[in-house]
C-alpha positions as CSV (number, residue, x, y, z in Angstrom):
1,X,-15.6,-9.6,-10.1
2,X,-12.0,-10.4,-10.9
3,X,-9.6,-7.4,-11.0
4,X,-5.9,-7.0,-11.6
5,X,-4.8,-3.4,-11.4
6,X,-1.2,-2.6,-12.3
7,X,0.5,0.6,-11.2
8,X,4.0,2.1,-10.9
9,X,4.8,2.5,-14.6
10,X,6.2,5.7,-16.0
11,X,9.1,7.4,-17.7
12,X,12.6,6.7,-16.3
13,X,16.1,7.4,-17.6
14,X,18.4,4.5,-18.5
15,X,20.0,3.0,-15.4
16,X,17.0,4.0,-13.3
17,X,14.5,1.9,-11.3
18,X,10.8,1.3,-11.1
19,X,8.6,-0.9,-9.0
20,X,5.5,-2.2,-10.6
21,X,2.6,-3.4,-8.5
22,X,-0.4,-5.5,-9.4
23,X,-3.3,-5.5,-6.9
24,X,-5.6,-8.5,-7.2
25,X,-9.2,-9.0,-6.1
26,X,-12.1,-11.3,-6.8
27,X,-10.3,-14.6,-6.7
28,X,-8.2,-16.7,-4.3
29,X,-4.9,-14.9,-4.9
30,X,-2.8,-17.3,-2.8
31,X,-3.7,-20.3,-5.0
32,X,-2.6,-18.6,-8.3
33,X,0.8,-18.4,-9.8
34,X,1.6,-14.9,-11.0
35,X,3.4,-13.6,-14.0
36,X,4.6,-10.4,-15.5
37,X,4.5,-10.0,-19.3
38,X,5.5,-7.1,-21.5
39,X,4.7,-6.1,-25.0
40,X,6.8,-3.6,-26.9
41,X,5.4,-1.8,-30.0
42,X,5.4,-4.2,-33.0
43,X,6.5,-7.2,-30.9
44,X,4.8,-10.2,-29.4
45,X,3.9,-10.3,-25.8
46,X,6.8,-11.7,-23.8
47,X,6.9,-13.5,-20.4
48,X,9.3,-11.6,-18.2
49,X,9.0,-13.2,-14.8
50,X,6.9,-15.7,-12.8
51,X,6.4,-16.7,-9.2
52,X,4.6,-19.7,-7.7
53,X,1.6,-19.3,-5.5
54,X,3.5,-19.5,-2.3
55,X,6.3,-17.4,-3.7
56,X,9.0,-20.1,-3.3
57,X,10.0,-20.4,-7.0
58,X,10.7,-17.6,-9.4
59,X,11.8,-17.5,-13.0
60,X,13.0,-14.8,-15.4
61,X,13.6,-14.3,-19.0
62,X,17.4,-14.2,-19.7
63,X,17.3,-10.5,-20.7
64,X,16.2,-9.4,-17.2
65,X,18.0,-11.8,-15.0
66,X,20.0,-10.0,-12.3
67,X,18.1,-6.7,-12.9
68,X,14.4,-7.6,-12.2
69,X,12.9,-9.2,-9.1
70,X,9.4,-10.6,-8.8
71,X,7.8,-10.9,-5.4
72,X,4.4,-11.2,-3.9
73,X,2.5,-10.5,-0.7
74,X,-0.4,-12.9,-0.3
75,X,-1.8,-11.0,2.6
76,X,-2.1,-7.9,0.5
77,X,-3.0,-9.9,-2.7
78,X,-0.4,-8.0,-4.6
79,X,2.5,-9.0,-6.9
80,X,5.5,-6.8,-7.5
81,X,8.1,-6.4,-10.1
82,X,11.2,-4.5,-9.0
83,X,13.1,-3.3,-12.1
84,X,16.6,-2.0,-11.7
85,X,19.3,-0.9,-14.2
86,X,16.6,-0.2,-16.8
87,X,17.5,-0.1,-20.4
88,X,15.7,1.4,-23.4
89,X,14.9,-2.1,-24.6
90,X,12.8,-2.6,-21.5
91,X,10.3,0.0,-22.9
92,X,6.9,-1.8,-23.1
93,X,3.5,-2.1,-21.7
94,X,3.8,-4.4,-18.7
95,X,0.9,-6.8,-17.8
96,X,0.3,-9.0,-14.8
97,X,-1.3,-12.3,-15.3
98,X,-2.9,-14.7,-12.7
99,X,-2.4,-18.4,-13.7
100,X,-4.8,-20.8,-12.1
101,X,-5.3,-24.5,-12.6
102,X,-8.2,-23.9,-15.1
103,X,-8.4,-20.2,-15.7
104,X,-6.2,-17.1,-16.0
105,X,-6.8,-13.4,-15.7
106,X,-5.0,-10.3,-17.2
107,X,-4.5,-6.8,-15.9
108,X,-5.0,-3.8,-18.1
109,X,-1.3,-3.0,-18.3
110,X,1.0,-0.2,-17.3
111,X,3.4,1.7,-19.6
112,X,7.1,1.7,-18.9
113,X,9.3,4.0,-21.0
114,X,13.1,4.1,-20.6
115,X,14.5,7.1,-22.3
116,X,16.9,9.9,-21.8
């Protein structure tokens, strides 16, 4: 049974930091590219960051470059999103996604709220 379980979300003040984790099981994690998406109320789901299966290549949406860092630990089958200098516009539900050659899997999401 495939599972992607996100954690680490919460309420943080502007300028603060959070680290999201996504623990994977039920598939060969090391062969999947991983992505973090987010969806704010009333907006479409947006790709925030991606990392290749071995972790060698990462990409980010322009709005988070220099502030967010995606990483993965294949031994722990976990992908992370370190979020620094958070802004109110980063408020959203954050989802991890596993991208395989023929299939993909979604996590259930974790809420991140940036507010004073």
